[in-house]
Structure formats: C-alpha cells, structure tokens
C-alpha positions in Angstrom: 0.0 0.0 0.0 1.3 3.4 -1.0 1.8 6.0 1.7 0.9 9.7 1.5 2.6 12.7 3.0 1.3 16.2 2.9 3.9 18.4 1.2 3.9 22.2 0.8 4.9 23.6 -2.6 7.0 26.6 -3.5 9.5 27.5 -6.2 12.7 26.7 -4.4 14.3 23.3 -4.8 16.5 20.9 -2.9 19.0 18.1 -3.6 19.3 15.0 -1.4 22.9 13.8 -1.6 23.3 10.1 -0.9 26.0 9.7 -3.5 28.8 9.3 -0.9 27.4 6.2 0.9 28.8 2.9 -0.3 29.0 0.5 2.8 28.5 0.0 6.5 25.5 1.0 8.6 25.1 4.2 6.6 24.3 2.1 3.6 21.5 0.4 5.4 20.0 3.7 6.5 20.3 5.1 3.0 18.5 2.1 1.5 15.8 2.2 4.1 15.2 6.0 3.6 14.9 5.8 -0.2 12.8 2.6 0.1 10.3 4.7 2.1 10.4 7.6 -0.2 9.5 5.5 -3.3 6.4 4.3 -1.4 5.0 7.8 -0.9 2.0 8.6 -3.1 2.7 12.4 -3.1 6.0 13.5 -4.5 7.7 16.8 -3.8 8.8 17.8 -7.3 11.2 20.3 -5.8 13.5 17.5 -4.6 16.1 15.6 -6.6 17.8 12.6 -5.1 21.3 11.3 -5.9 22.0 7.7 -4.8 25.2 5.6 -5.1 25.4 2.4 -7.0 25.3 0.5 -3.7 22.1 2.2 -2.6 20.5 1.6 -6.0 21.4 -2.1 -5.9 19.8 -2.5 -2.5 16.4 -1.1 -3.6 13.4 -2.9 -5.2 14.2 -2.1 -8.8 10.6 -2.4 -10.0 9.4 0.1 -7.4 12.4 2.3 -8.1 11.6 2.4 -11.8 7.9 3.2 -11.1 8.7 5.9 -8.6 7.8 9.5 -9.5 10.7 10.9 -7.5 13.5 12.4 -9.5 16.2 9.8 -8.6 19.6 9.6 -10.3 22.5 7.2 -9.7 25.5 9.3 -9.0 28.7 8.3 -7.1 31.1 10.4 -5.1 34.0 9.1 -3.1 35.6 10.9 -0.1 38.0 13.7 -0.8 37.8 13.2 -4.6 34.4 14.8 -4.3 36.2 18.1 -4.2 36.8 17.8 -7.9 33.6 16.1 -8.9 30.6 17.5 -10.9 28.6 17.6 -7.6 30.2 21.1 -7.1 28.5 22.4 -10.3 25.3 20.5 -9.8 24.6 21.8 -6.3 24.6 25.4 -7.7 21.2 24.7 -9.1 19.6 24.0 -5.7 18.7 26.2 -2.8 19.1 23.4 -0.2 21.4 20.4 -0.2 20.8 17.6 2.3 23.7 15.2 2.7 22.4 12.1 4.6 25.8 11.5 6.3 28.6 14.1 6.1 31.0 15.6 5.7 30.2 16.8 2.2 33.6 17.2 0.6 32.7 19.9 -2.1 35.0 22.7 -2.9 32.3 25.2 -2.2 29.3 25.0 0.1 25.7 25.2 -1.2 23.3 28.0 -0.4 21.9 26.0 2.6 23.7 22.8 3.6 21.9 20.3 5.8 24.3 17.6 7.0 23.9 14.4 8.9 26.5 14.1 11.7 27.6 10.7 12.8 31.3 11.2 13.5 31.6 10.6 17.3 35.4 10.6 17.0 35.2 14.3 16.5 33.4 14.6 19.8 35.4 12.0 21.7 38.9 11.8 20.2 40.4 10.7 23.5 39.0 7.2 23.6 40.2 3.6 24.2 41.2 3.2 20.6 43.3 6.4 20.1 45.0 5.8 23.5 46.6 2.6 22.0 48.0 4.4 18.9 51.5 5.5 18.5 52.1 9.3 18.9 52.6 9.6 15.1 49.3 7.7 14.3 47.5 9.7 16.9 48.5 13.0 15.5 47.8 11.8 11.9 44.3 10.7 12.9 43.7 14.0 14.8 44.6 15.9 11.7 42.2 13.8 9.7 39.3 14.5 12.0 40.2 18.2 12.2 40.0 18.3 8.4 36.6 16.6 8.6 35.5 19.1 11.2 36.3 22.0 8.9 34.0 20.6 6.3 31.3 20.0 8.9 31.6 23.6 10.1 30.4 24.9 6.7 26.9 23.2 7.3 24.0 25.4 8.2 21.9 22.7 9.9 22.9 19.4 11.5 20.9 16.2 11.9 21.9 13.6 14.6 20.5 10.3 15.5 20.3 10.4 19.3 19.9 13.1 22.0 23.3 12.4 23.6 25.0 13.4 20.4 23.1 16.7 20.3 24.0 17.4 23.9 27.7 16.7 23.2 27.7 19.0 20.2 26.1 21.8 22.2 28.2 21.2 25.3 31.5 21.3 23.4 30.4 24.3 21.3 31.9 22.8 18.1 29.2 24.3 15.8 27.8 27.3 17.7 24.5 28.8 16.7 23.8 26.1 14.2 20.4 24.4 14.5 20.6 20.7 15.4 17.7 18.3 14.8 17.4 14.8 16.3 16.0 12.2 13.9 16.1 8.7 15.5 17.7 5.9 13.5 15.4 2.9 13.4 14.7 -0.6 12.2 14.3 -0.9 8.5 10.7 -1.7 7.4 12.0 -4.7 5.5 12.2 -6.5 8.9 8.4 -6.2 9.1 7.9 -8.2 5.8 9.5 -11.6 5.9 8.7 -12.2 2.2 11.6 -9.7 1.5 14.2 -11.7 3.5 16.7 -13.5 1.4 18.2 -16.9 2.2 21.7 -17.4 3.7 23.6 -20.6 3.4 25.2 -21.0 6.8 26.6 -24.2 8.1 27.0 -24.5 11.9 27.5 -27.2 14.4 24.5 -28.0 16.6 26.9 -28.6 19.5 28.0 -24.9 19.7 26.4 -21.7 20.7 26.4 -19.3 17.7 26.7 -15.6 18.6 26.5 -13.2 15.6 27.9 -9.7 15.0 26.9 -7.8 11.9 29.9 -5.5 11.4 32.7 -4.2 9.2 36.4 -4.3 10.2 36.5 -0.9 12.0 38.7 -0.5 15.0 35.9 0.9 17.2 33.9 -2.3 16.7 36.2 -4.0 19.1 36.2 -7.3 17.1 39.7 -8.3 18.3 38.4 -9.0 21.8 36.2 -11.8 20.8 38.7 -14.7 20.5 39.8 -14.2 24.2 36.1 -14.2 25.2 35.4 -17.4 23.3 38.5 -19.0 24.9 37.5 -18.1 28.4 33.9 -19.3 27.8 35.2 -22.7 26.5 37.9 -23.3 29.1 36.5 -21.8 32.2 32.7 -22.1 31.8 32.6 -25.1 29.4 30.4 -23.2 27.0 31.3 -23.9 23.3 30.8 -20.5 21.6 31.5 -19.7 18.0 31.3 -16.0 16.8 29.8 -15.4 13.4 30.9 -12.2 11.7 30.1 -10.5 8.4 33.6 -9.5 7.2 34.7 -9.7 3.6 37.7 -11.8 2.6 40.3 -9.0 2.8 39.1 -7.9 6.3 39.1 -11.5 7.5 42.7 -11.9 6.4 43.7 -9.3 9.0 42.9 -11.8 11.8 45.1 -14.6 13.0 44.6 -18.3 12.6 44.0 -18.5 16.3 41.0 -16.1 15.9 39.6 -18.5 13.3 39.4 -21.3 15.9 36.7 -19.2 17.6 35.2 -17.2 14.7 33.7 -17.6 11.2 32.9 -15.0 8.7 29.9 -15.5 6.5 31.0 -12.6 4.2 29.2 -9.3 3.6 25.4 -9.5 3.7 22.8 -7.7 1.8 20.3 -5.8 3.9 17.8 -8.5 2.9 20.0 -11.3 4.3 20.5 -9.7 7.7 17.2 -10.9 9.2 18.0 -14.5 8.0 21.5 -14.2 9.7 20.0 -13.1 13.0 17.4 -15.9 12.8 20.1 -18.5 12.6 22.0 -17.1 15.6 21.5 -18.1 19.3 22.4 -14.6 20.4 24.0 -11.4 19.1 26.9 -9.5 20.5 27.7 -5.8 20.1 31.0 -4.9 21.8 31.5 -1.5 20.1 33.5 1.2 21.9 32.3 4.2 20.0 29.1 5.0 18.1 26.7 7.8 17.4 24.1 5.1 16.7 23.9 1.6 15.3 20.8 -0.3 14.2 22.3 -3.7 15.0 21.0 -3.8 18.6 17.5 -2.9 17.5 17.6 -5.5 14.7 18.7 -8.2 17.2 16.0 -7.3 19.7 13.4 -7.3 16.9 14.5 -10.8 15.9 14.0 -11.9 19.5 17.6 -12.7 20.1 19.4 -12.2 23.4 21.7 -9.2 23.0 25.0 -8.8 24.8 26.2 -5.2 24.4 28.6 -2.6 25.6 27.6 -0.7 28.7 27.6 2.6 26.8 25.0 5.3 26.4 24.8 4.8 22.6 23.3 1.4 23.3 21.6 1.9 26.7 19.7 5.0 25.4 18.2 2.8 22.7 17.8 -0.6 24.2 17.2 0.3 27.8 16.7 -2.8 30.0 16.2 -5.1 27.0 19.9 -5.8 26.5 22.4 -7.5 28.8 25.4 -5.2 29.3 29.1 -5.7 29.8 32.3 -3.7 30.0 33.6 -3.9 26.4 37.2 -3.5 27.6 37.1 -6.4 30.0 37.2 -9.9 28.5 36.4 -11.5 31.9 33.3 -9.4 32.4 32.1 -10.1 28.8 32.7 -13.8 29.4 30.9 -13.8 32.7 27.9 -11.9 31.4 27.5 -14.4 28.6 28.0 -17.5 30.8 25.6 -16.2 33.4 23.0 -15.8 30.8 23.3 -19.3 29.3 23.9 -21.1 32.5 21.6 -19.4 34.9 19.4 -16.6 33.6 18.2 -16.9 30.0 15.5 -14.5 28.9 11.9 -15.8 28.9 9.7 -15.8 25.7 7.8 -12.9 27.4 10.9 -10.9 27.9 12.0 -11.4 24.2 8.5 -10.4 23.1 8.7 -7.2 25.2 12.1 -6.4 23.6 10.6 -6.7 20.2 7.7 -4.4 21.1 10.2 -1.9 22.5 11.8 -1.8 19.1 8.5 -1.3 17.3 7.7 1.6 19.7 11.1 3.3 19.5 10.8 4.7 16.0 10.0 3.6 12.5 11.4 4.1 9.0 8.4 5.9 7.7 8.5 8.6 10.3 12.2 9.0 9.9 11.7 9.6 6.2 8.9 12.1 6.9 11.1 13.9 9.5 13.9 14.2 7.0 11.5 15.7 4.4 10.1 18.1 6.9 13.6 19.5 7.8 14.3 19.9 4.1 11.0 21.7 3.6 11.6 24.0 6.6 14.9 25.1 5.1 13.3 25.6 1.7 10.9 28.0 3.3 13.5 29.9 5.3 
C-alpha cells in the first residue's frame, strides 16, 4: 500500500545527496530511507535525489523504476568529491541535504543540511586512540580536524540520538547552528519476511552461535572476541563460536587463532541480515564508540538475546532489554554471557517485550517524513 505525505509547494528546490554512501551502517540507513520515499504517493517535485550504485542495488528495482521521485544514480568518493561534478550540480539548488557528512565539495551550497555521525570528533580521547603511536594519533587527529572543517560549513545538522546533540552543544563545536534529532530505526524490511533473502550458513549443533553484523572498523572491538570465546570454553565449558560479516580482505587481518573461535559469512545484503539473525542463538555488540547503530535494534526485533557494551549509545536505545558488559574487560564479557546461558536466559515474554520496544522506539516511515520536513523548513527559510 502506498503512503501519503502532505507536502507544501513553492518555487525553491532541494538536492538530497546520498552519492557518498557505499558501505556499512550508513548504507542500510540510505536504502531504508529511499525505500520509504518511493512508497509515498505524493512526491515533492522540488526535490532531486542522488544515490550511489550500492544504494541503488539495495532497492526494489521495480518500485524504483515506477517511482515519481527524481532519482539519479551518481557516485562520489571521499575527498575526490572536491573535484567532482557535484560542485557544479549543487549550484542549481537552494538546499542540499547530505544524509551523512562531511560533504567534501570545494564550495558549500546556499543552505547545507548535513547528517552528523562522527563521534570521534566529539570523543577523540578514547580507548582506541590511546593505544595508537604518537605519530598515528596526530595523523588521525589531523584527519578529523579536516573533517570538522567541512562539517563547520553546514547550516543545519541532523543527529540520531539526543546524547550526540548534547555533546555538540556542550562542546560548542558548531555554535549557533540548528541541530535536529531524527532517530535511526529498524528498516521496514524486517516487518515483511517475504523480503528476506536466504543465507547458506553451516554451523554445528553442539556450539552456541553468537552473531555480529559488522565491518572491520577498530571501534567495533572485534579483536576482543577470541579471548572471550577461549574463556567461555575453558572456564565455563560453553562452546561458543562467533559469526561475523567481514569480507575476505578484512578476515585476512585476523590470526589463525581467531579462526578457531570465529567464522565470517561474508558481507550480507540488507535482505539477508534478518536471516542471519534468525540462525544465531544470540547477538553481541562490543563496540567502543558509536553515534548510533541499528544492530542492537535488529537483534531485539528478531527476538535474540543481545549482549552489548555498557555505553550510552546502546543503553539509550535498548534500555533494559539488552544484557550489558564492560567492552574493555574480557572476563566481564565472558561472565555476562556465561551467566545468561547457565543461569538466567530470557523468557519468551521478555524477548517479546524487547521486540515491542523496538517497534515503539521509532519507524522508518516517520524517519523519512522527519527528513523531508527538515528539508521543507529550510526551503521556506
């Protein structure tokens, strides 16, 4: 069934820039956002949408072709965007909304709305940077200072959780700039199991399979998992195997010892993720630094026990429905997991309550509407 949104018309126009999103959690958000837009019955003809190849390939091609939205496949990549034709193209629009920044154009547009999800800019002194050499630390600091300069050209920011807005305001990084909070959410594809795609996954029935949908980013804290699995097997006699979604090149970064306790199923399409969760006994999320991640919500919706970092970017979203640990302490992680499986597994009622919590937290349709309202408000300013 098509959805309808009331749109106000005027002569000014806007560009939605999703040309720079090619992987990771941002790709899932982009696909979900555009998937919602193409279901809307009423189309705002003032808005043109640029999507990358990866976003396009994740969409229902029939619905995309039938959509009345002005959507074009257009790719930009990091700093090379400075020399891309996006610079010239944006001159024809009054407002440019970049779903996730920074927007690396040589010049800013008339009004730039930018999604902010770079928590390293807010919390550079973190467990990851403290382990770096002095040279690597200063190199990374320069990189994020460079990103911050591009962010500072934005006129309006969108963040995904209140704690990010509070940090931005408290640190005064972007003074006197409006900041809107639009919650990230579960994609609506999870609500329609007919969209889920199969996943050929072989696993032993004698092991406990714990999944982690992730890329090989340092803040995801993947390297702690082999030690956790070893303690669980040797101390608690719990045969755990971690299932990851790394590509072949990423998987090669890990030792043979890791591969005794972990398996990668390779990168998944957004339509395979529900199937992956369904085949797991539990999900782990040991991340050290996030603005937001949909993984915890996806796990709870699929009624899987969730073991997650005791950090505000998880607790603000999952509340009492996850089981929390110190992500820097392998013994605490191991004990939390062992206590769950040995003594205190969640009841069916508790898992159902967690799923209901996800459904009430936010939804993809409202997120798309909120994005459009922010664009419209800036068109009218």
